[in-house]
C-alpha positions as a printed Julia matrix, in Angstrom:
87×3 Matrix{Float64}:
   1.46  -24.91  51.62
   4.9   -25.84  48.39
   6.66  -26.7   51.85
   4.24  -30.03  53.33
   4.67  -30.18  49.1
   8.22  -30.95  48.62
   8.4   -32.56  52.22
   5.52  -35.29  50.64
   7.57  -35.31  47.28
  10.41  -36.1   49.33
   9.35  -38.17  50.94
   7.82  -40.01  48.62
  11.15  -39.87  46.96
  12.94  -42.14  49.99
  14.43  -38.39  51.42
  14.97  -37.38  54.88
  12.64  -34.89  55.85
  13.87  -34.73  59.79
  15.28  -36.41  62.09
  16.33  -37.41  65.69
  20.23  -37.87  66.69
  19.95  -40.23  69.03
  23.37  -40.8   70.64
  22.7   -36.9   71.22
  20.5   -36.87  72.92
  21.32  -40.41  74.68
  24.57  -38.64  75.68
  23.61  -35.49  76.45
  23.49  -33.79  80.31
  19.13  -34.88  81.28
  18.5   -34.36  85.1
  15.26  -35.99  85.56
  13.42  -32.64  85.56
  13.89  -32.54  82.34
  10.28  -32.85  80.75
   9.7   -34.22  77.44
   6.41  -34.65  75.1
   5.36  -37.16  72.47
   3.47  -36.63  70.22
   1.77  -37.8   66.45
  -0.65  -36.49  64.54
  -2.32  -37.71  61.0
  -5.07  -36.59  58.15
  -7.42  -39.04  55.95
  -8.91  -38.71  53.49
 -11.56  -40.71  52.69
 -12.63  -39.87  49.6
 -12.72  -36.63  47.5
 -15.57  -35.93  47.93
 -16.97  -32.52  49.53
 -19.28  -34.34  51.71
 -17.49  -36.44  52.69
 -14.79  -35.04  55.93
 -11.29  -35.79  56.34
 -10.13  -36.99  59.71
  -7.95  -35.24  62.01
  -6.39  -36.93  64.85
  -3.58  -35.73  67.54
  -2.32  -37.07  70.73
   0.49  -35.83  73.0
   1.91  -37.82  76.81
   0.3   -35.65  79.52
   2.63  -36.59  82.3
   6.59  -36.74  82.96
   6.87  -40.91  82.34
   5.19  -40.58  78.85
   2.58  -43.03  80.14
  -0.49  -40.83  79.62
  -1.29  -39.24  77.0
  -4.5   -37.37  75.69
  -6.49  -36.84  72.11
  -8.01  -35.0   69.55
 -10.33  -36.95  67.06
 -12.18  -34.45  64.43
 -13.63  -34.08  61.28
 -12.93  -31.07  58.56
 -14.77  -30.13  55.7
 -13.12  -28.57  52.66
 -13.1   -25.37  52.32
 -15.75  -23.16  49.86
 -12.74  -23.67  46.92
  -9.71  -25.45  48.7
  -9.7   -29.6   48.45
  -6.25  -31.0   49.57
  -4.99  -34.15  47.0
  -2.57  -36.75  48.7
  -0.29  -37.17  46.18
């Protein structure tokens, strides 16, 4: 919980939480047998209400050319006694 909170503060203050070295990725030895996956995830809080769910989504590539994707979208209701607030 605290790591997530600190990363949100860092991002809001203009910090960088993670970085991919493009130069290293392009110069490292790779073969056609290397397998990569691209994925993304998001969580949207529609309201600060216990009656309305948050919407969670995740998507990821499923083939070697990264041109086909699988996704999941679902509702997430707050746990009893716990409420997540965006900063």
